[in-house]
LOGU-503326 format. One line per 2 residues: their letters; for each residue z, y, x of C-alpha. Coordinates in pm, 1 decimal. Each point is the difference from the previous one (the first is absolute). Layout:
A) Z:Y:X  ... $
***
This chain:
MR) -1878.7:-3944.0:120.1  377.0:-17.0:27.9 $
IQ) 135.8:-94.9:-340.2  370.7:-42.7:-59.1 $
KT) 130.4:-172.0:-311.9  335.6:15.8:-172.5 $
CR) 8.3:-255.4:-278.9  204.5:-58.8:-313.0 $
FP) -74.5:-258.0:-267.0  96.1:16.8:-367.2 $
AG) 317.4:-193.5:-80.9  -53.0:-327.9:-184.9 $
AA) -355.8:-56.5:124.9  -74.9:-369.6:-26.5 $
AL) -41.2:-204.6:315.7  -343.0:-105.7:-120.5 $
AA) -100.5:361.5:-42.6  101.1:65.9:358.1 $
AW) -201.8:-300.9:115.1  -300.9:131.0:-193.5 $
AV) 29.1:341.4:159.3  2.2:-157.3:345.8 $
AL) -286.2:-237.6:-73.2  -217.0:265.1:-161.8 $
TL) -12.6:226.5:301.6  -130.1:21.9:352.5 $
LV) 212.0:306.6:62.6  328.7:-40.5:181.2 $
GC) 338.3:86.7:-146.6  146.8:119.5:-328.1 $
GA) -182.4:-258.7:-207.8  -283.2:250.9:-24.2 $
AA) -282.4:-75.7:-234.5  -342.0:-90.0:122.2 $
PD) -262.2:269.9:-48.7  -140.2:5.4:-352.2 $
RP) -288.8:-236.1:-48.6  -326.9:183.3:-66.7 $
QP) -80.1:13.0:-372.1  -362.2:-103.1:-64.4 $
GG) -193.8:317.5:-69.4  317.0:206.2:-20.6 $
EP) 75.1:219.5:-300.5  -212.4:298.4:-111.8 $
GR) 98.1:304.8:200.7  216.4:-199.3:242.3 $
PV) -103.7:-115.9:347.9  -14.2:-369.4:81.0 $
PL) 271.1:-105.2:249.1  -120.2:-97.4:345.7 $
TD) -53.5:-365.6:81.1  163.5:-165.5:301.6 $
AE) -333.2:27.1:185.0  -27.7:372.2:-76.5 $
RA) 356.9:61.1:115.4  -93.0:-172.0:325.6 $
VT) -274.2:262.5:45.0  243.4:289.1:-38.6 $
SR) 248.9:-170.2:233.2  -269.5:-37.6:264.7 $
AE) -101.1:364.9:-30.8  364.1:109.6:16.3 $
AL) 45.3:-192.9:324.6  -310.7:163.6:147.0 $
LV) 133.7:344.2:-93.6  327.9:-81.8:174.0 $
QT) -195.1:-111.1:307.5  -200.4:325.2:8.7 $
CM) 315.1:207.3:-33.7  186.3:-193.0:270.9 $
KR) -292.1:35.0:240.9  -1.6:372.5:-68.2 $
KG) 365.0:9.5:102.9  -76.5:-182.8:324.5 $
HR) 100.7:-356.1:-95.2  -187.6:-326.7:-6.4 $
YW) 2.7:-173.3:-337.7  -161.2:-323.1:-116.3 $
VA) -101.4:-92.7:-355.7  70.6:-362.3:-87.5 $
AP) -275.6:-220.4:-136.1  37.3:-20.7:-380.3 $
LD) 47.3:-320.4:-197.1  -305.4:-106.9:-196.2 $
EE) -17.2:21.9:-379.4  87.6:-367.4:-43.8 $
ET) 310.9:42.0:211.4  126.1:305.2:-187.9 $
RS) -4.1:-161.8:-343.7  329.4:15.8:-185.3 $
FG) 140.2:-232.9:-265.4  266.0:27.0:-265.4 $
YV) 288.7:-221.7:-97.2  -209.7:-316.7:-1.4 $
MD) -294.3:-97.8:217.8  -296.4:-100.5:-215.4 $
DV) -299.0:30.9:234.7  -59.0:-358.7:108.9 $
AW) -273.5:83.9:251.9  214.8:264.6:174.0 $
AR) 298.9:-235.2:4.0  -213.8:-270.8:157.0 $
AH) -123.8:242.4:267.3  325.0:186.6:72.2 $
GY) 294.8:-177.1:-160.8  249.0:277.7:-71.2 $
GS) -145.4:215.2:275.8  235.6:-95.4:284.0 $
RI) -277.6:9.8:258.8  -108.6:342.4:-122.6 $
KQ) 358.4:122.1:34.3  14.5:-151.8:348.2 $
KV) -324.0:175.9:91.0  151.8:332.0:-109.4 $
FE) 320.9:-75.5:191.8  -189.5:-87.1:318.5 $
AK) -210.6:315.1:-33.0  317.3:208.4:-23.2 $
KS) 150.2:-176.5:302.2  -309.6:69.1:206.6 $
DR) -46.6:355.7:-131.9  -133.9:199.5:294.5 $
NL) 170.1:311.8:-134.2  340.5:-163.5:48.6 $
SY) -74.5:-108.8:355.9  -144.0:343.1:77.7 $
RA) 311.6:173.5:-128.5  224.5:-246.3:186.5 $
GL) -173.2:99.6:324.0  76.0:369.4:-43.3 $
SP) 294.6:181.7:150.2  290.1:60.7:-243.2 $
RA) -100.8:362.6:-42.6  -367.8:-81.5:-53.0 $
AR) 93.4:-276.3:-246.2  203.7:246.9:-206.7 $
TY) -293.5:240.6:-3.6  -232.8:-282.5:-104.4 $
AA) 229.9:-100.9:-287.4  37.0:359.3:-118.0 $
DL) -374.4:59.7:13.6  -63.5:-320.6:-192.9 $
AG) 257.3:22.1:-278.2  178.3:331.5:42.7 $
GP) 310.6:85.1:193.8  364.3:-3.8:-112.7 $
GS) -45.0:330.3:-180.2  -299.8:-109.5:-205.1 $
KM) 12.8:57.6:-373.3  87.6:-306.0:-208.7 $
MT) -131.6:-49.4:-352.8  216.5:-194.4:-245.9 $
VR) -111.2:-179.8:-315.8  237.8:-149.3:-255.5 $
LP) -132.0:-333.4:-125.8  -16.7:-75.7:-373.4 $
AG) 239.6:-297.2:24.9  242.3:175.9:235.6 $
GR) 12.2:62.9:370.4  -192.0:238.7:218.6 $
IR) -283.2:-10.1:252.8  -23.9:258.0:276.1 $
LA) -306.7:84.5:208.4  -27.3:199.3:321.5 $
TG) -285.9:245.8:-39.7  -59.5:110.1:358.4 $
GC) -218.5:-105.3:289.7  -348.8:-142.6:-1.6 $
EG) 89.1:-247.5:-274.4  90.2:285.2:-232.6 $
EA) -313.8:190.8:97.6  -217.7:-303.8:-74.5 $
VR) 151.3:-41.6:-345.8  -52.1:366.3:-83.8 $
KL) -363.9:-14.4:110.5  -62.5:-302.7:-221.9 $
YG) 211.7:77.0:-305.5  28.0:378.0:9.8 $
DQ) 347.9:57.7:-139.1  219.7:-245.4:188.6 $
EQ) 307.4:54.3:-216.7  -184.0:-45.3:-329.9 $
WF) -170.8:-315.4:121.6  316.2:-152.8:145.7 $
RA) 202.0:63.6:-316.4  -270.7:-124.7:-237.3 $
DR) -80.3:-305.3:211.8  359.0:-114.4:47.2 $
IA) 80.7:37.8:-369.1  -322.9:-168.6:-114.8 $
TN) 55.3:-298.7:231.1  367.9:-51.6:-81.3 $
LT) -9.4:-59.9:-375.3  35.7:-379.2:-0.5 $
PL) 383.2:-6.8:-17.7  -16.4:195.2:-325.9 $
YV) -184.6:-269.7:-196.4  51.4:-330.1:183.3 $
PD) 339.0:-76.6:-165.4  -164.7:15.7:-344.0 $
LV) -297.8:-201.1:118.0  202.7:-289.0:141.1 $
AD) 213.3:-5.2:-316.1  -315.0:-40.3:-210.9 $
QR) -17.6:-350.5:-149.4  -373.1:-13.5:76.1 $
FK) 79.8:38.2:370.3  262.7:-275.7:-14.5 $
TA) -231.6:-233.9:-187.1  -287.8:58.4:242.0 $
QN) 224.1:-51.5:302.3  140.8:-321.6:-147.5 $
RW) -353.7:-132.9:-50.6  -79.2:87.7:360.7 $
AA) 318.5:-172.3:123.3  -88.2:-314.8:-196.2 $
CM) -345.2:0.0:160.1  157.9:36.4:345.1 $
RA) 242.9:-288.2:-65.4  -289.8:-220.5:-106.1 $
AG) -169.7:86.6:330.1  312.2:-100.3:194.5 $
HP) 140.2:348.1:59.9  322.6:52.1:-201.2 $
YR) 24.7:379.4:10.2  120.7:199.3:-301.3 $
TP) -158.2:329.3:106.0  -254.8:127.4:253.5 $
AD) 285.3:185.7:169.9  172.1:-335.9:61.2 $
IR) -299.8:-109.5:206.9  17.4:313.2:216.3 $
SA) 370.4:-63.0:57.7  -60.4:-364.4:90.2 $
LP) -284.4:59.2:246.3  214.8:70.6:310.3 $
GA) 194.9:-322.7:-53.4  -317.8:-198.5:-61.1 $
AR) -135.6:121.4:334.6  315.8:-74.7:198.6 $
GR) -49.5:-263.7:270.6  -377.0:-7.3:-44.9 $
SA) -278.2:122.9:220.4  -175.7:323.8:-92.2 $
AQ) -301.6:-198.9:-119.0  212.3:-229.3:-215.9 $
AY) 191.9:293.3:-148.1  -324.2:174.9:-85.6 $
RT) -140.1:-310.0:-170.4  316.2:-14.2:-212.5 $
EV) -36.6:368.6:-86.5  -362.8:-44.9:-104.6 $
RL) 79.0:-311.1:-203.6  273.0:182.8:-194.2 $
AV) -210.0:313.7:-48.2  -293.6:-202.3:-132.1 $
AE) 229.8:-193.7:-235.4  155.3:325.1:-126.1 $
AT) -337.8:162.9:-56.3  -147.5:-310.8:-163.7 $
CA) 289.1:-25.7:-245.9  -11.3:374.1:-67.4 $
RR) -367.1:-35.2:-92.0  45.5:-322.1:-194.4 $
TG) 289.1:131.3:-211.1  -123.3:358.1:-31.8 $
FG) 315.7:134.6:167.0  -191.4:258.3:202.7 $
DT) -192.0:129.8:-302.2  319.6:14.9:-206.4 $
LR) 177.4:199.1:269.6  -282.2:251.6:27.1 $
AL) -3.1:48.7:-376.5  378.5:37.9:-15.4 $
ET) 3.1:240.6:291.8  -259.9:217.1:-170.1 $
EH) 198.2:-5.1:-324.8  345.3:65.2:146.0 $
SA) -113.2:254.5:255.6  -196.0:208.8:-253.2 $
PV) 296.6:205.3:-129.9  123.3:59.8:355.0 $
RE) -343.3:98.8:122.4  -34.5:237.2:-293.5 $
RY) 336.3:157.0:84.3  -122.8:63.5:354.8 $
RA) -360.9:68.0:-96.6  -5.8:339.1:173.2 $
EI) 116.1:-142.4:333.6  -239.6:-296.8:-16.7 $
TK) -295.6:223.9:-86.3  84.8:243.2:277.8 $
RD) 33.1:-283.4:252.0  -335.0:-145.5:-102.9 $
RL) -179.0:337.8:16.0  141.3:80.9:342.3 $
ER) -89.7:-346.1:128.3  -356.4:26.0:-136.6 $
AA) -44.8:333.1:176.5  151.9:-146.1:317.8 $
LR) -242.3:-293.6:-16.5  -298.6:236.7:-9.8 $
RA) 136.0:185.3:305.1  70.3:-331.0:173.2 $
ER) -354.9:-121.5:-53.5  -136.8:320.5:154.3 $
IL) 231.5:-44.7:300.6  -103.3:-361.3:54.5 $
NH) -371.5:77.5:-41.2  11.0:305.7:227.6 $
***
């Protein structure tokens, strides 16, 4: 899907809040929030949000629908192999899964795997081999031509996201989610709420105390970082002049130290509790959008499972 973003951030947002917004997300741009974490059991009358693994199912089905549509229009189209469940795990502001850190560090090799897959995407090489006219037709059939309708959603913290609705990508979304506009609006609002509560969270003395305990643990382990974000910023410099294997060992060592201290000091548990507390009023304010997103995604998952099992 072609998504265009125009971003504005509230004046006076703390630098730490911005760092949190970046660290908390796997999405690109605008400091967008990570998708809401599934609530155990959900609430009565409300659907349970999809897990990362379930979202991978709908993504796979969506890609297959695009492939079917493109073939119908006379094009070749390849569906990329999905990442496994372990590789699609997401983390918040601090890493606190020691086993995952030991196996993947901060996920640099997973990111490299994704990057290499994109570089070797057969769809790109196929399109590159077409004549200019055929390439334009291919692009229009895939994502819609220049005249395709664009949907626009205003984000809760400011800024806008636009989505082209045409082509096989738009058709695939409609087949999975039904009402493309309702799903797009609800999803983008529900997954961009973090900037509304992070400033209050990072100003909470309980957050500061927990982070200071974590930093003291890191210093004792020989890693003088004040915040988890400081480690992410320092990683490129720590890898400079080293072989790929040496850089990766450094990454894993730091990730394991971060996760160990987060567990030892309870930083991860404190953050989860504070996020639940501070996000509750915001989530209640946007309850209708979150509920709609979750219902549409649940219905899409059922359709996706039928497509994959067909």
